N, C-alpha and C positions, 0 to 999 in steps of 0.2 A: 137289027139288034136293038132291043129296047134300051132306054136310058138306064133302067134298073139293072139289066144284065151287064151293060158296059161298066157301070159303077162297081158291080160285084167283081168283074174281071180285074178292074184296076186295083181294088182292095186286095184281092188274092195275089196279084203280081207284087204289090208293095210288101205284103207279108213275106213272100218268098225271098224277095230281094233283101229285106231286113234280116231274115234268118241267115241267109248266106253271108251277109256282112258280119254278123255276130260270130258265126262259126269260124270265119277266117281272120278274126281280129288278132292282133299281136298279143303275145303273152306279156302282161304288164309288169312293171318294176315292183309293184305291190305284191303280185303273185310270187315273184321270185324271192323277194325279201321274206314274205310270210313262210314259204317252204323252207328257206334256210334257217330262219329263227326257230321254227318248229323242230327241225333236226337238232339244233343246238340244245333246246330244252329237253328233248328226248335223251340225248347222250349225257348231258351234264347235270340234269335235274334229278339226280338220284335221291333216295329218301334222306331227308335232313338237309338238302341243299336248296338254296333260294337263288334262282338265276335272274339276273337283271340284264336286259339287252339295251345297248345304247344305239339309237337309230343311226344307220349308215346310208348316206345318199348315193343312189345309183345314177349312172349317166342317163339323163333324160332323153338322149338321142338313141338309146339302146332299142333295137327292134328285133324281136325273135318271133318266129312263126308260132301260131297257136298250136298247143299240144293236144292231140285228141285223147290222151290218157292222163292220169294223175302224174304230176311232176315227181321225179325220183331225186333223192339226195344222197350224198356220200361225204363223210368227213374224214380227214387224215387219221392215221393210226393214233390212238389215244396215248399221249405221253404227257403226263401231268395235266394241269388245268391252265391253258394259256388264256390271256386276256383278249386275244384276237385269233380268229380261225377263219379259213376260207372253206366254204361249203360248195361242193360241186353239185349244181342243180342241172338236171338233164331231162330231155324228152326222148323217149325211145320210139316215138312214132315216125312218120315220114312227112316232112323232112325232120330228121333227128338233130339235136344240138345239145351242147353242154356249156355251161358258163360258171365261172367261179364267183361266188357271192361272198364278200367279206362281212363278217359279223363280229362286232366288238361287244364284250360281255364282262360282267362281274358274277362270280359264283360265291355265295356266302354260305359258310358252314360254321358249326359250333366247334371251336378248337380250344385246347388247354392253354391258359395264360397264367404266368406266375402271379401269386397274390402278394408276395413280399420278396425282398432280395434274397437270393440263394447263393451259397458258396460252392466252389468246386468240391466234389466229393459228397455233397449232401444227397440224400435219397428223398426225393419229393413225395409227399403224401397228400391226402385230401385237404389238409389244412393249408397246404402250400400253393395250391393251384385252383383255378376255377375255369368254367367254360364261358367263352365269349364268341359272339358271331363276328367273323372276319372274312374279308374277301380273299379267298385262297388263290386267286390268280396272281396275287402280289406276293405270295409266299413261295418263292422259287426254290428254297431249300427244304420244302416239305413242312409238315405240321403233325401234331399228335392230337387225337380226338378223344381218347379214353384213358382212364387211370390204369387199366390193365396193361397198356403199352409202356408205362413207366415203373410199374411195381417191381421193386428189387433192383432197379438201375440207379447208379449214382451219376451225378452230373459231371460232365467232362470239363466244364468251364463255369465261372460265376455268371449269374443272370440277375438283371435288375427287375424290379417289380413291373408288371405289365408286359413282360416279354413273352412272345409266342414260343411255346416249346417246340423245338425241331428235333428230328431223329438224330442229327449230328451233335446235339447237346448231351446225349446220354452215353455213358460207358456201358460195357456189357452187364447183363443182369448179375446181381450178387446174391447167391443163395446163402453164402457166408460172408459176413462183413468183418473188416479189420477191427480188432479189439473185442470181438464177440467170444464168449465162452462156448466151446464145442466139445463134443464127445470124440475122443481120439481112439481109433480102433487099430490094433496092431496084431499081426499074426506071428506068433513065436512058436516055431516048430509045430505048426498045426493047431496051436491053442490060441483062441481069440482072447486078447487082453484089451480091456477098456480103461481109459483114464481121462481125466478132465484136462483141457488145454485151452490156451488163449490163441485165437487166430491173429497172426501178425500181418496178414494180407486178406484181401477179399476176392471172391470169385464165384462163378456159377458152377453147377454140377459138372464134374470132370476137370475143373481147373486145378492146377498145381499151386500150392501155396505153402507158407511156413507157419508152423504153430509152435508155441512154447509149452512143453509138458508142465502141467500144474504141480506135479510132485517133485520132479528132478530139476526143473528149470531149463532143461536141454531143448534146443531148437531143432525141430524135426521137419523134414520135407513130407508133405502129405497131399492127398488128392481129395477134392470135395465129393462126398457120396450123395448128400442131400442136405436140407436145411439143418444146421446145427450138428452135422456129423461128417467127420473126415477119416480117411484111412492112411496110416503111415506107409510111406513108400519104402521098399526094401533098400 
């Protein structure tokens, strides 16, 4: 065997040995972390969200066999937006394995915040609230993102300026508000009679409330038909 042939054989052997070593290298902590973080971004990075991942250190002594396929990920059923989640990263090849990778995160969204102090019973409008970016993982009681969600609702409790609006802060939607002038409709022997009245309570469509007849001053039980319109109950 010539020296050139021997050298070529040695090089080929070295290449094969190196390839085999790479093919059987352990799955690295960086690969696990990258797969888990990508899964978190996919699930929680919806339109309008900004996801910030805080680095989580994995055990440096962790050794998992190389995976011949792309790593698979699975997150727990989505219940709110937690600040910490365990992502199951797995390999379906042979040998197969699954490991839980913890990911700590912040998820920022635009939420409605009060622009000034508001009293119980107030109905907040565009002048009373504004949007701010907040970490919703810290808003365990929920949050409100749009004016449509508060339109027609009165506040169940007073709020200071700068408070994040939560679903629990709102009473039911009020199609008719207390003190509002409404059209009172009554059915008298098949004849529809209309009169002006003042609502003494507030409520949404279908709610029962009391109104004061504008002509007689009599208090009448009624049901809300629509905005500014109620029907006298028999």
